[in-house]
N, C-alpha and C positions, 0 to 999 in steps of 0.2 A: 577230927581231920580225916579226910578220905584215906582209905587204905592205900598202902604201897604194894608194889609188885617186886618180886625178885628179879634180879637182873637176867636179862635174856628171856623173859616170859614172852610166849606168843600165844593170843587168844586162840588161834586156830589149832593150836596143839592140845588135844584131849588129855594129854599125861602131864600138862604142865602143872606147876606148884601154883597154889591159890596166893591170896594177899598174906602179907607177913605182919600187918598191923590189925589191931581190932578194929572191926567195922564201927562206925559212928553213928549207924541209923537211929540209935536211941536218943540221940542228942539233937536239938534243934539247928538247923543250918542257919546262921546269921546272915542278915542282909548287910553285907559289908559295903562300904563307899566303892562305887564302880566307874568313877570318873577316871579318864586316862592317867594311869601312873607312869607312863614310860616304861621301856622294858626294864625289869629288874636285872636282866643280863642280857647279853646280845641274842637277839632272835626271840625274846620272851614275849608273851601275848600282851596287848594293850590293856585287856581286862582279864584278870584272873577268875576262874569259877569260885564261888564262894567256898571258904575253908581250904583252898589249895595253897600249897607253896610252890615257888617256881620249880623246885627240884622235883616234887611228885608230879607236877604238871609235864614236865619234860619226859619223865618216865612213861606217862599216858601216850604222849605224842609219838615217842620211839615206838611204842608197841603198836599204836594205830598204823604207823608207816609199815610196820612188819606186815601187818594185814592187807593194807590197801595199796601199798607202794608209794614211793616219795611224791609221785605227781598227783596223788588224790588226796593229800594232806596239805593244807594252807592255814599256817597260824597267823592271825591277824596282830601285826606288831606296830601298826602306826595309824594315825588319823587319816592320812592320805588314803588308806584303803576303804574309808567310808565315803568316797566320792561318787559312786554310782547313784544316780537319782532317777533314772527314767525307764519306763515300762518295759521298752524293747531291750533294754541292757540291765536288768534288774540287779540290785545289790543281794548278795548271799549272807551277808553279815549284820545288816543293820536296817532300821526302818526308813524307807525313802521319803515317807510322809510323816516325819516325826513331830509330835505335838509336845513332848518333853525333849530335853537336850539330845542331840543326835548321838552322843557318846553314852548314852544310858543302856537302851535295849541293843546291846552289841555282842555278837559271838566271839569267843576267843580263838576258835579256829573252824575251818569248814572241812568236813570229811565227805568224800564221794565214793560211797560202796560201788562196786561194778556189777554186783549181783546180790541175790537174795542170801547166800552164804556169807557174803561180807556183811549184810546187814546184821544177821544172826551173831557173827563173830564180834562186830563192834558193840553190839548190846552186851555181850558177855563181858567184853572189856570194860564197858562203862559200869557194869554191875560190880567188877573187881574194884575199881577205883572210886566207885560212887561218884561218877562223873554225870552231871546234869546233860542231856542230850536233846536237842529240839529239832525234829525232822520236818522237812518241807520237800515238796515236790518240784516247782519250778522257782517259787520265791515271788509270784506276782499276786500275793493276797493283797492287793493294793488298797489303801484306806482303812485296813485292819491290821497292819503291822508288818505286812511283807513277810520276808524270811526271818525277821529278827526273833530272838529268844525272849520268853517272858522273864527269864532269870539271867541277868548278865553274866557273861563269861561261860555260859554253856557252850558246848561244841555243836555247831550246826551239822545235820546230816542231810547233805543234798543227794535226794534220791533221783533227781532229774537228769543230771548231767550224763550218766552212763546207762541208766535203767530206763530206756526210752523206745522199747520195742512195742510195736502193734503185733500181739501174739496170734490174734485170730480176727477175721471178719466172717461172720456166717451169715449168708444171705437168706437161707431157709428160716432160721431162727431169729434173723433181724437183731444180731447183737455184735458186740466187740469185745474182746478181752485185751486189756491194755495194762502197761507198767506206768509208774508215776510220772516219767518225763514225757508221755504222750500228750501234746497239746490239742486244743480243739483244730487249730489249723492243720496239724499234722494227720489227724484222722479225716479231715475233709479232703485234704490233698490226696490221701491214700485212696479215698473212694472216687475221686475224680480220675486219678492215674490208672486205676484198674477197671474203669468203666462201670462202676457200680452206682454213681450219683443217680442214675434213672432208676434205681431200685431202691437205694437206702438214703435217708438224710441223718445228719447228727442235729442234736439241738446245741445252740451256742448262747454264751452270755453275751453282753454288750461288746466286750472286748475278748477276742479269740486266742490271745497268746497264753493263756494259763493252762494248767494241768487238768485233763478230765477227771483224774482221781481226787486232786486237791480241791477242785471245786465242788465235787459231789460230796465228799466227806464234810466239806465246811457248809453244806447245804445251800449252795448257790442255785440260782435260777437262769433259765433261758426263756424263750418267747413263743416256740412252737407248741403244739399240744403235748410235747414230751418236756415241758419246760421245767418240771420239778426234777432235777438231777438225782436227788438221793432217791426219790421215788423210781426213778428209771435205772438204778444200779441194780446188779443181780449177782451175788456171788463175790467173795473176797478172799484173798490170801493176805494173812497178817502174821507178822513178827511180833509176838509178846515182849514186854520188857525184859524177861528172862532170857530171851533169844529163842524160845521155843516157836515153832511154825505150826500154824492151823489154817484150815480152809473152812469157810462157813457155809451154811446151806446145804446143797446137795454136794458141795465141793468136799465134805467130810467122808463121802462114800466112795471107795475105790471102784473103778469101772473096769471088770475084767475083759470087756469087749475092745479095750484100748490098750493092747500090750505095748510095753515099752523094753528097752534093753535093760539087762542088770547093770547095776552100778550107778544108776542116776540117782542125784539127791532127791529128797522129797519135793522140792520146789520145781524140779524138771520133770516130774511125773505128770502125764496128761490128766486134765481133770475129768471128772464125771460128765457124761454128755449132757445131763440136765443142770449142770451147775449154773449156766447163765439163763436158765429158762424158768426155774422155780426158786422163789427167794428163801423159802422158810426151812426146807429139810424137815429134820424129826427133832422134837424137844424145844427148849428154849430158843428164841430167835436171838442170835447174838450180834447181828451186824449193827444194831443201833448203838452199842457201847463203844464202837470205833468211829463214831461220827462226832465231830467237834469235841474229841475226848483225847486223854493222855493214857490211853490203856493198849494201844498197839500201833504198829506201823504197817500201813496197807502197802503190799508189793505187787498185788496184782488186783484187777476189779473188772467184772463184767459191766457193760453199759448197753441198755436197750436201744437201737436205732429206729428211726421212724420210717416205716415203709413209705415210698413215694405215694402221696396221696391221690395221684392222678388229675392233679390240677390245684391252681394256687392263685389267691388274689390278696395282696396288701392293700390297705386303705388308711386314710387320715380323716379324722373328723374334727374340725376346729370348733371350739367353744369360746364365744366372744366375751363373756363376763367372768369375773372371778367367781361369783356366786353359783355359776353354771356348774361348778364341781359338785355341789349338793345334788342337784337334779340328776347329773350324769352318773353318780355312783348308785343312786337307787334305780336306774335303768339298767345298769351293768348287772346289779346282784341277780335278779331272776334270769337274766340271759345267760349268765355264767353258770348257774345252777342246772339250767336246763340244757347246757352245752350248746347253745346257738353260738355262744362265743366258745370256739373249740380251742383257743390257744390261750397263753398267758398275755393278756393285753395291758398296755400301759397308759396312764393319764400323766401327762408331763406338763409341768409348769413352763410358762414361755421362756424364763430365763435358762432353763436347762437346753433347750432348742437354740436360744440365741448364743449360748456360750460354745455350742459346737460350731456355729458360723463365725464367731469372731470374739476376741477378748472384750472386756469391760470398756477399755479406752476407745475401742471402735465405735461404741454408742454413746459414750458420755464421757466427761472429764471429771466428774465428781467421784469423790472417794466413798461418800455416805451410801447406804442402801438405796435402792431406787424406789420411787414412788409409784402410786397406781398410774398418775398420768405418764409418767416415763415407761412404765411396762406396758400400757396401751400403745405408746408411740413405736415402741420396739416391736410389738405384735403387729401392728400395721405396716411397718416397714417390711417385716418378713412375710407379710401375708398369712399369718397365724392368729390363733385365738390365745386368749390368756391361759387356757388349758387346751392340750391338744392329744386327742386319743388316737392311738396307733393299734392296729389289729390287722387280722387276716382271716380269710375263709379258705377251707381246704376241701378237696374232693372233685368229683366229675362236675362239669359245667352246670347241669340241672341243679345239683346239690348247691353249688356255690351261689348261684342265682337265687335260689329260695332264701338261703341263710342271709344274704346281703340285703335282700328286701325286707326282712324282718327287722334287721339291724338298723336300716336306714328309717323305716317307720319309726321305731322306738326312739332314735335320737331326733328325729324331726320335731318331736314335742319341744325341743330347746329352740328358741327362737333366735335366728341368726347362724345357726350351725351349717357348717358347709362340709360337703362330702368330696373328698379329692382322692384320685387313685395315682399311683406313681407314674404310669405311662402317659398320663394327661398333662404333665408339667414337669419343668425342670427347675421351678421356682423354689422348691421345698427339698434342700439337700439332705435333711434328716429323713425325710420319708424315703429317699432312694436308699439310704443305709438301711433304715428299718426293713425295707423290702428285702434286702438280702438277709439280715438278721432273722427275720420272720420265717425264712424258708431254709435256715441252718447254714448259711454261709458267712463264715467268720470274717471280721473286720477289725481295724484299729482306728476307724474314724471317730468313735466317741472319746478317744483320748483327749480330743480337743477342748472339752469343757473344763478339764482341770487348769488350763491356761487362761481362765477368766481373769485371774490376778497375776501380776508379775511373780515369778518363781513359785508357780502354783503347787500346792499340796492339798490334801483332803482327808477328811473322816466322813465316815458313814454313820448317820443315825438312822436306825432302821426298826421302828416299832411296828408290831403287829395288831390288828384290828379287824372287827367286823367289816363286811362291805356294806356301809349305810352312809347315806349323806350326812347325818348327824355326826357320826364318828369321824369321817374325813374332814368336815368342816372344823370340827373342835381340834383335831390333830394340826391342821394347817394353821388355823388362827393362833393356836398356842405356839407352835414352831415359828411362825412369822413374827410373832411378838418378841420372842426370845432372840431371834436373829437380829432385829432391829436393835434391841438392847446391846447385843455384842457388836454392832456395827458391820454385820455381815448380811450379804444378799442371800433371801431365800432362794435355793435352787432344789427342786425335788420333783419326785415322780411317785405315782402310786401304781404299784405293780399287783395285778389282781390274779390271786390264785383261786382255787375251787371254790372255798368258803370263806377265805379271808384275804386282806391286802396287806402288802409290805409297803410301808410308807419310807421310801428311801429319801433322806435329806443329805444333800451333798453339802459338807461344810468346807468351803474352799478358802485357803489362807496363804499367806506369804511365808514359805518355810524358813526364810532367813531373818524374819522379824520378829523377835521375841514377844513383843507386845502382841502381835497378830496371832502367833501360836498360841499364847496364853488366853486370848479372847475366844479362840476356837476351842481350847480345853475347857474353859469355863461354860461355853455354850453347851457342849455336848453333856458335860456332867449334870447342868441344870435341867436340859432336855429329859435325860434319864430319869432324874427325880420327878420331874413333872408328869411324865408318862406313867410312872409307877403309882401316882397318886390318883390316876385315872384308870388303873388296871391294865395298862398296855405294857408289854415287856418287848424287849428288843431280841432279835433271832440270832444275831451275830454281832461282833464288836471289835474294837481295837485292843491291842495288848493292855494299855493304861486304863481301860475301863472294865476289864473283866471281872474284878472282884465287886465292883459297884453293881454291875448288873446281876451277878450271882446273888447278891444280897437282896435283890428285888423279888426273886423268886423264892419267897420266905414262908410258904405255907408250912403250917404245924412245925415252927421253930425250925426252918430250913430242912426239912426232913429229906428233900430230894438231895440236897448237897451232902448230907450225911451218908446217904446210900451211895453216892458217887464216890466219897471218900473211903467208904468201907471196900468198894470194888478196887480203888486205887491201892489201897494198902495192901490187899490180898494179892493182887497181880504184880505189884511194884513195890515190895516191901522196902527197897533202898530209896524210892522216891527219884529215880534217875530220868524217867521219861517225861519231858515237858511239863516239870513242875510248875503249877500255877495256871496252866492252860484252862480257859473258861471258867476260872475261879476254884479249880479243883485242886488243892494242895495236899501233898502227902503228909504223913504224921510227922516226919523229921523236918519239916518247915513250919515257922510261926507266921500263919496267914496275915495277921495284924502287922507283923514287922515288915512285911513284903508289900503292903499297900503302897499305891501311887497317889501321893496327895495332889490335888488339883489347885488352881488359884482360888483363894477365899472369895475374891470379888474381882469385878472388871477393874 
């Protein structure tokens, strides 16, 4: 049972007494039923954390309110509080695209720290009570679980509500230093408002409302030459599970040339001038252990900005036949390696573009997956190919002309390929959107494809592979076959990195239809197994699939997972910070007991 605190304890008081009960870390925390129980007393949580009684939980909430103030602590007491389902107004307590019952992955309360000290004090409090805590920045990790916790009943730590400042934009060094609540829209608007857009661009994902920090630490991608967001981060400030504060890289070195008044807390001290300029500092490089992990909470992060390249041209290349995917990928690989393709280009299936332009009912009345003839008809109607390649060239006009001529010549080997520029047509709305995205202008337009089906929700299946026609066609045929078996339309894109490709498959389903949810769940679990059998692993996933994917990374009896668990138990001995995140469980949890079963069959 979690430890209790003496009455009147405040985590911000360094002289306060500690827990009065023996810590339970040596015992396995049970996976108790987490369906709504109703309040055990007035104001009690919908779902208690595992092992907690109502009385101990109330003590924790009272102490949290002492730290954060009444207005920054909200207990989730009713199913009605699980109603938010849209990206523009995201839920802070549950998965908006739930594949299991909506009431499973649910937080018991939302805590909103006002600053770094609050984060530290809350982590100390969670250690005292052995309270599982799930931090998030904005809550828009859509398709991967949103803000929902892996362990039901955890308290959610909403870093974005109050900690949302752009701390610095440095033109000379081409970087920004931001807090977790800063979105891609926020930073773009800052650059525009301060007349900096002609000097600096940001890189944005498909949808720009998410946190810059949250997206980077989850290793999300955008589409300019700065599209690998984790690669473009530099320097972090992190609160460890103990509440201790560290700065990584050059941030660990005080800078005597940046004096500061006495009495500042460590998080208020100006950073080293090279903190956002050199990633590594001295000694072991620590940043990686805070990426997709449960080893720390990032409270500040530097992100490199792209200097205005002096010119820009977006383009679309349509590929008329399904089998053109094979040829296109073999064309793309050498061009990407040679950096003729400067940015992160995408090869999008016709239904991804079609779903942005309209829902399924706007094209057909059938419920079954569309066949080749119907897909070709949609492509003809939209003046697109079965596959559509979006990219851009950057730099002064002579540079752009040379690059574009090389790209056109290479793709001209594909019979029937068409080359389209956004300024030449208004018939391709996705090209107009991509033209903005490819130059770092955030948008919400891509939200539309989720509405392909009524009550649209989605999961992402995201395997990594070498950039080859053989790999692409095998992944595509395997995925399309399984989608047909599940009664789901294949909607996907190949996003091309420096030497690999992310195959992003968008599994769209009706969130209110249990049969459709189960089909989507069966589909992604089956695809994960299929991919592993071919040596392909996913780079990111939904809460319900984390353990399954962690199992596939099984070299030498899961040696990597054992290393992650060793670090977890050393840095977080009570296992309070995001237990189960990406399949890394602390020693006081029984991994097998916490697995999420999927449908055995369709």
